[in-house]
All heavy atoms as TSV, in Angstrom:
chain	resi	resn	atom	element	x	y	z
A	1	MET	N	N	4.375	1.495	-13.829
A	1	MET	CA	C	4.498	0.144	-13.340
A	1	MET	C	C	3.125	-0.333	-12.909
A	1	MET	O	O	2.268	0.466	-12.544
A	1	MET	CB	C	5.525	0.113	-12.208
A	1	MET	CG	C	4.964	0.065	-10.816
A	1	MET	SD	S	6.208	-0.044	-9.561
A	1	MET	CE	C	5.730	1.376	-8.643
A	2	GLN	N	N	2.941	-1.643	-12.948
A	2	GLN	CA	C	1.649	-2.203	-12.583
A	2	GLN	C	C	1.796	-3.055	-11.327
A	2	GLN	O	O	2.716	-3.868	-11.217
A	2	GLN	CB	C	1.100	-3.042	-13.733
A	2	GLN	CG	C	-0.381	-3.264	-13.607
A	2	GLN	CD	C	-0.948	-3.853	-14.879
A	2	GLN	OE1	O	-0.519	-4.902	-15.300
A	2	GLN	NE2	N	-1.893	-3.159	-15.481
A	3	VAL	N	N	0.902	-2.828	-10.363
A	3	VAL	CA	C	0.861	-3.615	-9.132
A	3	VAL	C	C	-0.570	-4.106	-8.939
A	3	VAL	O	O	-1.508	-3.604	-9.564
A	3	VAL	CB	C	1.312	-2.792	-7.895
A	3	VAL	CG1	C	2.755	-2.367	-8.023
A	3	VAL	CG2	C	0.427	-1.593	-7.663
A	4	GLN	N	N	-0.719	-5.069	-8.075
A	4	GLN	CA	C	-2.043	-5.574	-7.740
A	4	GLN	C	C	-2.362	-5.118	-6.323
A	4	GLN	O	O	-1.609	-5.419	-5.387
A	4	GLN	CB	C	-2.069	-7.093	-7.836
A	4	GLN	CG	C	-3.432	-7.681	-7.676
A	4	GLN	CD	C	-3.421	-9.187	-7.893
A	4	GLN	OE1	O	-2.361	-9.805	-7.985
A	4	GLN	NE2	N	-4.581	-9.775	-7.952
A	5	VAL	N	N	-3.437	-4.350	-6.161
A	5	VAL	CA	C	-3.826	-3.816	-4.859
A	5	VAL	C	C	-5.179	-4.393	-4.483
A	5	VAL	O	O	-6.173	-4.156	-5.184
A	5	VAL	CB	C	-3.880	-2.271	-4.875
A	5	VAL	CG1	C	-4.284	-1.740	-3.512
A	5	VAL	CG2	C	-2.537	-1.689	-5.294
A	6	ASN	N	N	-5.210	-5.159	-3.407
A	6	ASN	CA	C	-6.445	-5.810	-2.946
A	6	ASN	C	C	-7.141	-6.544	-4.092
A	6	ASN	O	O	-8.353	-6.469	-4.254
A	6	ASN	CB	C	-7.380	-4.799	-2.292
A	6	ASN	CG	C	-6.819	-4.227	-1.015
A	6	ASN	OD1	O	-5.856	-4.735	-0.456
A	6	ASN	ND2	N	-7.396	-3.145	-0.551
A	7	GLY	N	N	-6.331	-7.219	-4.919
A	7	GLY	CA	C	-6.872	-8.027	-6.004
A	7	GLY	C	C	-7.160	-7.280	-7.290
A	7	GLY	O	O	-7.539	-7.891	-8.278
A	8	GLU	N	N	-6.978	-5.968	-7.308
A	8	GLU	CA	C	-7.255	-5.150	-8.491
A	8	GLU	C	C	-5.946	-4.637	-9.083
A	8	GLU	O	O	-5.069	-4.179	-8.349
A	8	GLU	CB	C	-8.125	-3.940	-8.116
A	8	GLU	CG	C	-9.406	-4.288	-7.408
A	8	GLU	CD	C	-10.555	-4.493	-8.364
A	8	GLU	OE1	O	-10.536	-3.894	-9.448
A	8	GLU	OE2	O	-11.451	-5.273	-8.012
A	9	HIS	N	N	-5.825	-4.694	-10.400
A	9	HIS	CA	C	-4.620	-4.161	-11.048
A	9	HIS	C	C	-4.660	-2.636	-11.012
A	9	HIS	O	O	-5.703	-2.024	-11.201
A	9	HIS	CB	C	-4.526	-4.650	-12.490
A	9	HIS	CG	C	-4.234	-6.112	-12.566
A	9	HIS	ND1	N	-2.991	-6.635	-12.315
A	9	HIS	CD2	C	-5.026	-7.166	-12.833
A	9	HIS	CE1	C	-3.028	-7.946	-12.437
A	9	HIS	NE2	N	-4.271	-8.303	-12.752
A	10	MET	N	N	-3.509	-2.040	-10.750
A	10	MET	CA	C	-3.411	-0.583	-10.650
A	10	MET	C	C	-2.101	-0.141	-11.282
A	10	MET	O	O	-1.066	-0.776	-11.094
A	10	MET	CB	C	-3.461	-0.169	-9.185
A	10	MET	CG	C	-3.380	1.325	-8.959
A	10	MET	SD	S	-3.518	1.724	-7.201
A	10	MET	CE	C	-5.249	1.398	-6.929
A	11	GLU	N	N	-2.160	0.945	-12.015
A	11	GLU	CA	C	-0.974	1.529	-12.631
A	11	GLU	C	C	-0.459	2.643	-11.722
A	11	GLU	O	O	-1.216	3.527	-11.322
A	11	GLU	CB	C	-1.343	2.099	-14.001
A	11	GLU	CG	C	-0.173	2.499	-14.843
A	11	GLU	CD	C	0.625	1.322	-15.386
A	11	GLU	OE1	O	0.051	0.250	-15.621
A	11	GLU	OE2	O	1.841	1.497	-15.570
A	12	LEU	N	N	0.828	2.577	-11.372
A	12	LEU	CA	C	1.459	3.592	-10.533
A	12	LEU	C	C	2.719	4.085	-11.227
A	12	LEU	O	O	3.321	3.339	-12.008
A	12	LEU	CB	C	1.834	3.013	-9.166
A	12	LEU	CG	C	0.709	2.614	-8.235
A	12	LEU	CD1	C	1.271	1.918	-7.003
A	12	LEU	CD2	C	-0.103	3.826	-7.817
A	13	PRO	N	N	3.143	5.299	-10.933
A	13	PRO	CA	C	4.405	5.777	-11.511
A	13	PRO	C	C	5.587	4.998	-10.943
A	13	PRO	O	O	5.549	4.541	-9.796
A	13	PRO	CB	C	4.461	7.251	-11.091
A	13	PRO	CG	C	3.553	7.360	-9.918
A	13	PRO	CD	C	2.511	6.292	-10.065
A	14	GLY	N	N	6.627	4.836	-11.726
A	14	GLY	CA	C	7.837	4.172	-11.252
A	14	GLY	C	C	8.388	4.878	-10.032
A	14	GLY	O	O	8.322	6.093	-9.924
A	15	GLY	N	N	8.895	4.116	-9.085
A	15	GLY	CA	C	9.448	4.699	-7.865
A	15	GLY	C	C	8.417	5.007	-6.807
A	15	GLY	O	O	8.740	5.604	-5.780
A	16	ALA	N	N	7.160	4.598	-7.024
A	16	ALA	CA	C	6.109	4.867	-6.039
A	16	ALA	C	C	6.398	4.113	-4.746
A	16	ALA	O	O	6.852	2.976	-4.758
A	16	ALA	CB	C	4.742	4.476	-6.587
A	17	THR	N	N	6.110	4.765	-3.638
A	17	THR	CA	C	6.283	4.151	-2.324
A	17	THR	C	C	4.918	3.746	-1.776
A	17	THR	O	O	3.874	4.097	-2.335
A	17	THR	CB	C	6.938	5.124	-1.334
A	17	THR	OG1	O	6.053	6.228	-1.137
A	17	THR	CG2	C	8.289	5.609	-1.836
A	18	ILE	N	N	4.937	3.047	-0.658
A	18	ILE	CA	C	3.669	2.699	-0.008
A	18	ILE	C	C	2.932	3.972	0.398
A	18	ILE	O	O	1.711	4.071	0.258
A	18	ILE	CB	C	3.905	1.782	1.197
A	18	ILE	CG1	C	4.387	0.415	0.705
A	18	ILE	CG2	C	2.637	1.636	2.031
A	18	ILE	CD1	C	4.745	-0.551	1.802
A	19	ALA	N	N	3.668	4.977	0.878
A	19	ALA	CA	C	3.036	6.246	1.261
A	19	ALA	C	C	2.339	6.880	0.051
A	19	ALA	O	O	1.227	7.404	0.177
A	19	ALA	CB	C	4.062	7.203	1.848
A	20	THR	N	N	2.970	6.810	-1.116
A	20	THR	CA	C	2.363	7.333	-2.344
A	20	THR	C	C	1.071	6.591	-2.651
A	20	THR	O	O	0.057	7.199	-2.998
A	20	THR	CB	C	3.341	7.176	-3.529
A	20	THR	OG1	O	4.576	7.803	-3.216
A	20	THR	CG2	C	2.766	7.777	-4.798
A	21	LEU	N	N	1.110	5.272	-2.534
A	21	LEU	CA	C	-0.078	4.455	-2.790
A	21	LEU	C	C	-1.202	4.810	-1.830
A	21	LEU	O	O	-2.355	4.960	-2.240
A	21	LEU	CB	C	0.273	2.972	-2.672
A	21	LEU	CG	C	-0.902	2.005	-2.759
A	21	LEU	CD1	C	-1.580	2.090	-4.113
A	21	LEU	CD2	C	-0.447	0.585	-2.468
A	22	ILE	N	N	-0.878	4.960	-0.551
A	22	ILE	CA	C	-1.896	5.293	0.450
A	22	ILE	C	C	-2.551	6.638	0.127
A	22	ILE	O	O	-3.765	6.784	0.240
A	22	ILE	CB	C	-1.284	5.273	1.869
A	22	ILE	CG1	C	-0.967	3.819	2.255
A	22	ILE	CG2	C	-2.209	5.915	2.889
A	22	ILE	CD1	C	-0.171	3.676	3.523
A	23	GLU	N	N	-1.757	7.608	-0.296
A	23	GLU	CA	C	-2.317	8.902	-0.699
A	23	GLU	C	C	-3.217	8.735	-1.921
A	23	GLU	O	O	-4.298	9.313	-1.981
A	23	GLU	CB	C	-1.205	9.899	-1.001
A	23	GLU	CG	C	-0.493	10.402	0.231
A	23	GLU	CD	C	0.648	11.345	-0.110
A	23	GLU	OE1	O	0.629	11.954	-1.197
A	23	GLU	OE2	O	1.563	11.467	0.724
A	24	HIS	N	N	-2.771	7.942	-2.888
A	24	HIS	CA	C	-3.549	7.696	-4.104
A	24	HIS	C	C	-4.905	7.061	-3.776
A	24	HIS	O	O	-5.907	7.346	-4.425
A	24	HIS	CB	C	-2.749	6.812	-5.058
A	24	HIS	CG	C	-3.441	6.508	-6.339
A	24	HIS	ND1	N	-3.551	7.444	-7.355
A	24	HIS	CD2	C	-4.073	5.393	-6.782
A	24	HIS	CE1	C	-4.222	6.903	-8.357
A	24	HIS	NE2	N	-4.541	5.660	-8.026
A	25	LEU	N	N	-4.919	6.210	-2.768
A	25	LEU	CA	C	-6.156	5.536	-2.352
A	25	LEU	C	C	-6.992	6.391	-1.400
A	25	LEU	O	O	-8.005	5.919	-0.892
A	25	LEU	CB	C	-5.818	4.206	-1.677
A	25	LEU	CG	C	-5.144	3.145	-2.552
A	25	LEU	CD1	C	-4.695	1.960	-1.700
A	25	LEU	CD2	C	-6.072	2.695	-3.668
A	26	THR	N	N	-6.575	7.614	-1.174
A	26	THR	CA	C	-7.214	8.562	-0.239
A	26	THR	C	C	-7.368	7.971	1.166
A	26	THR	O	O	-8.393	8.145	1.816
A	26	THR	CB	C	-8.570	9.089	-0.764
A	26	THR	OG1	O	-9.489	8.008	-0.890
A	26	THR	CG2	C	-8.411	9.819	-2.089
A	27	LEU	N	N	-6.332	7.279	1.612
A	27	LEU	CA	C	-6.319	6.713	2.956
A	27	LEU	C	C	-5.295	7.391	3.852
A	27	LEU	O	O	-5.030	6.924	4.964
A	27	LEU	CB	C	-6.018	5.206	2.891
A	27	LEU	CG	C	-7.081	4.338	2.224
A	27	LEU	CD1	C	-6.595	2.907	2.078
A	27	LEU	CD2	C	-8.383	4.386	3.003
A	28	ALA	N	N	-4.710	8.485	3.381
A	28	ALA	CA	C	-3.707	9.201	4.174
A	28	ALA	C	C	-4.325	9.654	5.490
A	28	ALA	O	O	-5.446	10.145	5.532
A	28	ALA	CB	C	-3.163	10.390	3.396
A	29	GLY	N	N	-3.595	9.450	6.580
A	29	GLY	CA	C	-4.063	9.862	7.896
A	29	GLY	C	C	-4.948	8.834	8.574
A	29	GLY	O	O	-5.328	9.011	9.730
A	30	LYS	N	N	-5.269	7.746	7.872
A	30	LYS	CA	C	-6.106	6.705	8.470
A	30	LYS	C	C	-5.218	5.552	8.934
A	30	LYS	O	O	-4.092	5.397	8.484
A	30	LYS	CB	C	-7.126	6.215	7.448
A	30	LYS	CG	C	-8.043	7.343	7.025
A	30	LYS	CD	C	-9.208	6.854	6.244
A	30	LYS	CE	C	-10.074	8.084	5.943
A	30	LYS	NZ	N	-11.149	7.834	5.107
A	31	ARG	N	N	-5.740	4.783	9.847
A	31	ARG	CA	C	-4.983	3.638	10.367
A	31	ARG	C	C	-5.091	2.494	9.371
A	31	ARG	O	O	-6.172	1.941	9.172
A	31	ARG	CB	C	-5.539	3.224	11.719
A	31	ARG	CG	C	-5.308	4.278	12.784
A	31	ARG	CD	C	-5.920	3.887	14.083
A	31	ARG	NE	N	-5.489	2.533	14.445
A	31	ARG	CZ	C	-5.312	2.110	15.664
A	31	ARG	NH1	N	-5.550	2.905	16.669
A	31	ARG	NH2	N	-4.925	0.890	15.915
A	32	VAL	N	N	-3.967	2.172	8.744
A	32	VAL	CA	C	-3.955	1.093	7.760
A	32	VAL	C	C	-2.812	0.132	8.041
A	32	VAL	O	O	-1.791	0.512	8.616
A	32	VAL	CB	C	-3.827	1.620	6.313
A	32	VAL	CG1	C	-5.030	2.456	5.922
A	32	VAL	CG2	C	-2.552	2.393	6.108
A	33	ALA	N	N	-3.000	-1.104	7.622
A	33	ALA	CA	C	-1.937	-2.108	7.632
A	33	ALA	C	C	-1.681	-2.462	6.179
A	33	ALA	O	O	-2.618	-2.588	5.383
A	33	ALA	CB	C	-2.367	-3.340	8.411
A	34	VAL	N	N	-0.401	-2.596	5.827
A	34	VAL	CA	C	-0.039	-2.875	4.441
A	34	VAL	C	C	0.846	-4.110	4.384
A	34	VAL	O	O	1.796	-4.248	5.148
A	34	VAL	CB	C	0.697	-1.676	3.802
A	34	VAL	CG1	C	1.072	-1.975	2.364
A	34	VAL	CG2	C	-0.148	-0.420	3.879
A	35	GLU	N	N	0.499	-4.987	3.458
A	35	GLU	CA	C	1.265	-6.208	3.217
A	35	GLU	C	C	1.700	-6.183	1.757
A	35	GLU	O	O	0.896	-5.905	0.874
A	35	GLU	CB	C	0.348	-7.402	3.476
A	35	GLU	CG	C	0.963	-8.744	3.296
A	35	GLU	CD	C	-0.048	-9.840	3.541
A	35	GLU	OE1	O	-0.259	-10.216	4.704
A	35	GLU	OE2	O	-0.639	-10.317	2.547
A	36	VAL	N	N	2.988	-6.435	1.517
A	36	VAL	CA	C	3.507	-6.496	0.156
A	36	VAL	C	C	4.090	-7.884	-0.053
A	36	VAL	O	O	4.981	-8.301	0.689
A	36	VAL	CB	C	4.588	-5.415	-0.092
A	36	VAL	CG1	C	5.159	-5.538	-1.502
A	36	VAL	CG2	C	4.011	-4.018	0.119
A	37	ASN	N	N	3.548	-8.580	-1.042
A	37	ASN	CA	C	3.996	-9.948	-1.343
A	37	ASN	C	C	4.006	-10.832	-0.098
A	37	ASN	O	O	4.955	-11.550	0.183
A	37	ASN	CB	C	5.379	-9.931	-2.013
A	37	ASN	CG	C	5.355	-9.149	-3.313
A	37	ASN	OD1	O	4.378	-9.168	-4.040
A	37	ASN	ND2	N	6.428	-8.437	-3.590
A	38	GLU	N	N	2.926	-10.718	0.671
A	38	GLU	CA	C	2.660	-11.520	1.872
A	38	GLU	C	C	3.545	-11.190	3.066
A	38	GLU	O	O	3.607	-11.952	4.032
A	38	GLU	CB	C	2.734	-13.015	1.542
A	38	GLU	CG	C	1.715	-13.422	0.485
A	38	GLU	CD	C	1.711	-14.908	0.189
A	38	GLU	OE1	O	2.441	-15.670	0.870
A	38	GLU	OE2	O	0.978	-15.310	-0.715
A	39	ASP	N	N	4.247	-10.055	3.020
A	39	ASP	CA	C	5.038	-9.585	4.164
A	39	ASP	C	C	4.487	-8.258	4.657
A	39	ASP	O	O	4.328	-7.324	3.867
A	39	ASP	CB	C	6.515	-9.394	3.779
A	39	ASP	CG	C	7.233	-10.705	3.515
A	39	ASP	OD1	O	6.956	-11.692	4.228
A	39	ASP	OD2	O	8.060	-10.742	2.589
A	40	ILE	N	N	4.222	-8.157	5.959
A	40	ILE	CA	C	3.723	-6.903	6.531
A	40	ILE	C	C	4.853	-5.875	6.517
A	40	ILE	O	O	5.980	-6.187	6.874
A	40	ILE	CB	C	3.226	-7.126	7.959
A	40	ILE	CG1	C	2.061	-8.097	7.908
A	40	ILE	CG2	C	2.882	-5.805	8.622
A	40	ILE	CD1	C	0.896	-7.825	8.761
A	41	VAL	N	N	4.515	-4.674	6.096
A	41	VAL	CA	C	5.491	-3.581	6.074
A	41	VAL	C	C	5.133	-2.624	7.208
A	41	VAL	O	O	4.034	-2.059	7.220
A	41	VAL	CB	C	5.470	-2.835	4.716
A	41	VAL	CG1	C	6.482	-1.703	4.720
A	41	VAL	CG2	C	5.744	-3.809	3.575
A	42	PRO	N	N	6.038	-2.435	8.177
A	42	PRO	CA	C	5.745	-1.528	9.295
A	42	PRO	C	C	5.464	-0.103	8.814
A	42	PRO	O	O	6.040	0.346	7.819
A	42	PRO	CB	C	7.032	-1.561	10.124
A	42	PRO	CG	C	7.743	-2.803	9.719
A	42	PRO	CD	C	7.362	-3.048	8.294
A	43	ARG	N	N	4.598	0.573	9.516
A	43	ARG	CA	C	4.215	1.937	9.159
A	43	ARG	C	C	5.432	2.856	9.021
A	43	ARG	O	O	5.477	3.732	8.159
A	43	ARG	CB	C	3.260	2.501	10.210
A	43	ARG	CG	C	2.885	3.950	9.972
A	43	ARG	CD	C	1.913	4.415	10.979
A	43	ARG	NE	N	0.632	3.866	10.569
A	43	ARG	CZ	C	-0.527	4.247	11.040
A	43	ARG	NH1	N	-0.582	5.148	11.976
A	43	ARG	NH2	N	-1.637	3.733	10.612
A	44	SER	N	N	6.439	2.644	9.845
A	44	SER	CA	C	7.638	3.491	9.795
A	44	SER	C	C	8.377	3.362	8.458
A	44	SER	O	O	9.141	4.247	8.090
A	44	SER	CB	C	8.587	3.131	10.941
A	44	SER	OG	O	9.032	1.790	10.817
A	45	GLN	N	N	8.132	2.285	7.727
A	45	GLN	CA	C	8.794	2.080	6.436
A	45	GLN	C	C	7.963	2.522	5.239
A	45	GLN	O	O	8.449	2.504	4.109
A	45	GLN	CB	C	9.174	0.602	6.273
A	45	GLN	CG	C	10.222	0.141	7.241
A	45	GLN	CD	C	10.560	-1.333	7.056
A	45	GLN	OE1	O	10.231	-1.947	6.049
A	45	GLN	NE2	N	11.221	-1.908	8.048
A	46	HIS	N	N	6.713	2.922	5.458
A	46	HIS	CA	C	5.840	3.302	4.337
A	46	HIS	C	C	6.438	4.395	3.456
A	46	HIS	O	O	6.357	4.295	2.230
A	46	HIS	CB	C	4.457	3.721	4.837
A	46	HIS	CG	C	3.653	2.578	5.371
A	46	HIS	ND1	N	2.347	2.728	5.783
A	46	HIS	CD2	C	3.944	1.264	5.567
A	46	HIS	CE1	C	1.880	1.567	6.208
A	46	HIS	NE2	N	2.834	0.665	6.095
A	47	PRO	N	N	7.052	5.456	4.011
A	47	PRO	CA	C	7.608	6.503	3.144
A	47	PRO	C	C	8.816	6.055	2.328
A	47	PRO	O	O	9.091	6.609	1.269
A	47	PRO	CB	C	8.005	7.617	4.107
A	47	PRO	CG	C	7.258	7.344	5.367
A	47	PRO	CD	C	7.092	5.859	5.423
A	48	SER	N	N	9.538	5.049	2.796
A	48	SER	CA	C	10.775	4.656	2.108
A	48	SER	C	C	10.664	3.335	1.353
A	48	SER	O	O	11.553	2.996	0.579
A	48	SER	CB	C	11.921	4.554	3.122
A	48	SER	OG	O	11.640	3.557	4.090
A	49	PHE	N	N	9.590	2.588	1.537
A	49	PHE	CA	C	9.441	1.281	0.891
A	49	PHE	C	C	8.960	1.487	-0.543
A	49	PHE	O	O	7.816	1.851	-0.784
A	49	PHE	CB	C	8.456	0.402	1.657
A	49	PHE	CG	C	8.442	-1.037	1.210
A	49	PHE	CD1	C	9.092	-1.997	1.944
A	49	PHE	CD2	C	7.784	-1.414	0.049
A	49	PHE	CE1	C	9.082	-3.326	1.533
A	49	PHE	CE2	C	7.774	-2.729	-0.368
A	49	PHE	CZ	C	8.429	-3.686	0.369
A	50	THR	N	N	9.848	1.252	-1.497
A	50	THR	CA	C	9.519	1.449	-2.910
A	50	THR	C	C	8.886	0.187	-3.480
A	50	THR	O	O	9.418	-0.917	-3.323
A	50	THR	CB	C	10.792	1.798	-3.708
A	50	THR	OG1	O	11.391	2.959	-3.130
A	50	THR	CG2	C	10.465	2.088	-5.158
A	51	LEU	N	N	7.756	0.373	-4.133
A	51	LEU	CA	C	7.068	-0.747	-4.770
A	51	LEU	C	C	7.738	-1.086	-6.098
A	51	LEU	O	O	8.346	-0.227	-6.733
A	51	LEU	CB	C	5.594	-0.388	-4.992
A	51	LEU	CG	C	4.793	-0.152	-3.718
A	51	LEU	CD1	C	3.450	0.476	-4.041
A	51	LEU	CD2	C	4.604	-1.454	-2.956
A	52	SER	N	N	7.601	-2.338	-6.508
A	52	SER	CA	C	8.173	-2.815	-7.761
A	52	SER	C	C	7.070	-3.330	-8.667
A	52	SER	O	O	6.003	-3.747	-8.192
A	52	SER	CB	C	9.170	-3.947	-7.496
A	52	SER	OG	O	10.227	-3.516	-6.685
A	53	ASP	N	N	7.348	-3.323	-9.964
A	53	ASP	CA	C	6.397	-3.829	-10.939
A	53	ASP	C	C	6.015	-5.269	-10.581
A	53	ASP	O	O	6.881	-6.104	-10.302
A	53	ASP	CB	C	7.018	-3.771	-12.339
A	53	ASP	CG	C	5.999	-4.021	-13.431
A	53	ASP	OD1	O	4.919	-3.410	-13.378
A	53	ASP	OD2	O	6.296	-4.831	-14.329
A	54	GLY	N	N	4.721	-5.548	-10.542
A	54	GLY	CA	C	4.239	-6.890	-10.254
A	54	GLY	C	C	4.000	-7.190	-8.788
A	54	GLY	O	O	3.542	-8.292	-8.457
A	55	ASP	N	N	4.302	-6.241	-7.890
A	55	ASP	CA	C	4.060	-6.473	-6.462
A	55	ASP	C	C	2.581	-6.719	-6.210
A	55	ASP	O	O	1.710	-6.130	-6.863
A	55	ASP	CB	C	4.513	-5.276	-5.619
A	55	ASP	CG	C	6.000	-5.285	-5.314
A	55	ASP	OD1	O	6.662	-6.318	-5.537
A	55	ASP	OD2	O	6.499	-4.244	-4.845
A	56	ARG	N	N	2.304	-7.578	-5.232
A	56	ARG	CA	C	0.933	-7.805	-4.764
A	56	ARG	C	C	0.796	-7.126	-3.416
A	56	ARG	O	O	1.495	-7.469	-2.466
A	56	ARG	CB	C	0.661	-9.298	-4.637
A	56	ARG	CG	C	0.617	-10.017	-5.968
A	56	ARG	CD	C	0.392	-11.488	-5.736
A	56	ARG	NE	N	1.047	-11.857	-4.477
A	56	ARG	CZ	C	1.819	-12.914	-4.316
A	56	ARG	NH1	N	2.047	-13.724	-5.274
A	56	ARG	NH2	N	2.371	-13.162	-3.144
A	57	VAL	N	N	-0.098	-6.160	-3.336
A	57	VAL	CA	C	-0.253	-5.341	-2.137
A	57	VAL	C	C	-1.656	-5.535	-1.563
A	57	VAL	O	O	-2.640	-5.548	-2.308
A	57	VAL	CB	C	-0.043	-3.828	-2.475
A	57	VAL	CG1	C	-0.150	-2.980	-1.223
A	57	VAL	CG2	C	1.290	-3.608	-3.180
A	58	GLU	N	N	-1.724	-5.702	-0.268
A	58	GLU	CA	C	-3.001	-5.739	0.444
A	58	GLU	C	C	-3.001	-4.578	1.423
A	58	GLU	O	O	-2.062	-4.417	2.201
A	58	GLU	CB	C	-3.184	-7.060	1.206
A	58	GLU	CG	C	-3.304	-8.279	0.316
A	58	GLU	CD	C	-4.590	-8.323	-0.480
A	58	GLU	OE1	O	-5.643	-7.870	0.037
A	58	GLU	OE2	O	-4.552	-8.816	-1.625
A	59	VAL	N	N	-4.035	-3.755	1.361
A	59	VAL	CA	C	-4.180	-2.617	2.260
A	59	VAL	C	C	-5.478	-2.822	3.035
A	59	VAL	O	O	-6.541	-2.974	2.451
A	59	VAL	CB	C	-4.238	-1.275	1.496
A	59	VAL	CG1	C	-4.409	-0.115	2.466
A	59	VAL	CG2	C	-2.997	-1.085	0.636
A	60	VAL	N	N	-5.355	-2.835	4.369
A	60	VAL	CA	C	-6.509	-3.009	5.231
A	60	VAL	C	C	-6.574	-1.840	6.173
A	60	VAL	O	O	-5.565	-1.482	6.787
A	60	VAL	CB	C	-6.389	-4.324	6.036
A	60	VAL	CG1	C	-7.590	-4.508	6.945
A	60	VAL	CG2	C	-6.229	-5.514	5.113
A	61	HIS	N	N	-7.738	-1.175	6.249
A	61	HIS	CA	C	-7.820	-0.066	7.203
A	61	HIS	C	C	-8.681	-0.518	8.388
A	61	HIS	O	O	-9.646	-1.227	8.260
A	61	HIS	CB	C	-8.330	1.233	6.580
A	61	HIS	CG	C	-9.612	1.154	5.860
A	61	HIS	ND1	N	-9.756	0.646	4.604
A	61	HIS	CD2	C	-10.854	1.539	6.238
A	61	HIS	CE1	C	-11.003	0.720	4.224
A	61	HIS	NE2	N	-11.702	1.250	5.188
A	62	ALA	N	N	-8.198	-0.104	9.566
A	62	ALA	CA	C	-8.832	-0.493	10.826
A	62	ALA	C	C	-10.103	0.322	11.039
A	62	ALA	O	O	-10.140	1.519	10.796
A	62	ALA	CB	C	-7.871	-0.255	11.977
A	63	ILE	N	N	-11.119	-0.369	11.492
A	63	ILE	CA	C	-12.385	0.282	11.807
A	63	ILE	C	C	-12.705	-0.020	13.263
A	63	ILE	O	O	-12.732	-1.198	13.656
A	63	ILE	CB	C	-13.522	-0.236	10.893
A	63	ILE	CG1	C	-13.189	0.084	9.432
A	63	ILE	CG2	C	-14.855	0.369	11.300
A	63	ILE	CD1	C	-14.163	-0.508	8.440
A	64	GLY	N	N	-12.906	1.015	14.054
A	64	GLY	CA	C	-13.215	0.824	15.463
A	64	GLY	C	C	-14.663	0.402	15.660
A	64	GLY	O	O	-15.508	0.603	14.812
A	65	GLY	N	N	-14.912	-0.195	16.755
A	65	GLY	CA	C	-16.273	-0.611	17.045
A	65	GLY	C	C	-16.305	-1.384	18.357
A	65	GLY	O	O	-15.276	-1.613	18.987
A	66	GLY	N	N	-17.446	-1.820	18.701
A	66	GLY	CA	C	-17.511	-2.545	19.958
A	66	GLY	C	C	-18.705	-3.412	20.050
A	66	GLY	O	O	-19.491	-3.623	19.253
């Protein structure tokens, strides 16, 4: 299936979840916010939220600073 991640087209296996995508992007264990089709998906739903062909995903990782 094909999704758009941060404006870039990406091919993922069917049934991929947000957690799968985060691992694929090597962001596992980091603080990230994920939006799918302009809706924020809570972190608690990342393992169970299945992506669909054509979804638009934005992944933002938090960077600390001061």
